[in-house]
N, C-alpha and C positions, 0 to 999 in steps of 0.2 A: 857363162851367162854375161851378156853385155849390160853394164849399168852406167848411168851417166856420171860424168866426172865429179860433179858436186856431191852426189850421194857417196861416191867412192871415197872422196876426201873426208867426208863426215864420218863414214864407217871406220876409216883408218885412224882418225883422231880419237874416236871412241875406243878403238882397240888399244891404242898406245896408252891412254889414260887408265884403262882397265888393267893392262899388263903391269903398270907401275904399282898398283895396290893389291893385285891378286897373285898369290903364289901359285905356281903350276909346274908340272913336269914338262919335259921337252915334248913328249907324246901329246899331252894336252894342248901345248902351245901350237903344235903343228895342226891338230884338229881344229883349233879355234881360228887359226889363220886361214885354213881352207874354207871354213864356214863364212868368214867375213869376205874372203876373196869371191865367193859365190853371190855376194850382194846382200848378205844377212847381217843384222845387228847382233852384237854379243848378248843383247837382252831379249833375244828370241830363241826358239828351239824348234827343231824339226818334228818333235813329238806333240807340239802344241800344248805342252803342259803349262798350266797357269796356277798362280796362287789363288787363294779364296777370293780375293778382290777382283780377279780377272786379269791381273798383270802377268805377262809371260815370265816363266822361270828362265834365268840366264842359261845360255847354251852350255857353258862349262859345268854348271851344276847338274844338268840333265845328263851330259856326257859322262860325268863321274858316276852318277847313279847307274847308268846303263852298263858301264865297265864293271862295276861291283856286282850287278845282277848277272852278267855273263859269267863272271868268276864263280859266283855262288851256284849257278845252274850247271856249270861244267863238271862239278863233282857229284852231281845227282843222277840217278837213273831216270829213264823216261817217265816212269810212273811218279817218282818223287817230284820231278819238274812240273808235271801236270798238276799235281796236288798243290805244290807251292804257288804256282802262278794263279791257280784258282783261289786259294785262301788269301793271298796277299793283294791280288789285283783284280780278281773276279774274271780272269781270262780263262776261257775254255778252249781247248784244242779240238774238241769233238765236233764233228759236223752237226749243224742244227737238225733237229727232228723234222721230218717232212710233215707238214700240217695238212689236214683235210680242208676242203673248201669251206665247210661250216666253221672250223676253227679259225681260218683266216677271216671270215666274215665277222666273227665275234671279236677278234683282235682289232679289226678295222673299226667296228662300232665303238669299242672301248677307247681306242686312240682318238677317234673323232670326238667322243664325249669329253675326254680329258682335255683336249685342245679347246673345246668350247667353254669348259669350266674355267680354265686358265684365262681365256679371253674375257670372260665375264668379270673376273677379278681385276684385270688390267683396265677394262673400260670403266668400272666403278671407281677406280682410283685415278682416272684422268690420264691414263697412259696408252690409250688406244692408238692415237696417231703416232706416238713414238714407237710403239710395237709394230705398226704397219710399215713405218719407214725402215726399221731394223730388219724386218722380214724381207722387204723389197731389196735391201742392200746385200743380204747374206743368204738368201734362199738357195742359191746355186753352189755355195761353198761346201767343201767336204768337211765333215766333222771329225774330231779326233777318234781314231779307232774305227771309223766307219768304212765299210767295204762297199764302194759304189757298184760292184758287180752283184750285190745282193738286192739292188733296187728292182 
């Protein structure tokens, strides 16, 4: 990926400061350098994991967690993996159930009603314009764990 020189310098400075205060293995260092070389900040991650306040979790923290998860899953049977992923992360590997037209209609009505109720609360609290702007800026972005093929 081609990134401008100013951003590249900034990312490299950030990386050097981070390496001074963060212990890491050689494997972690290599992964981190590749991440930064691709134009990403050390304070971002490819899984879009964020803390409660919305700040992204550092790349290295997510990387370490994913390495641990792969280790843990490698010793499990397929059934154990499915159960573990579902219990810990709510991830299901089963294909979604085919819905009838009536079930889809009901889901659609419920989602619409939910959105309208949320909108009511935002408007009552003077956040309507801010919500509109946020929607306009982010409506086309992929959400974490979202499968665009399911649209």
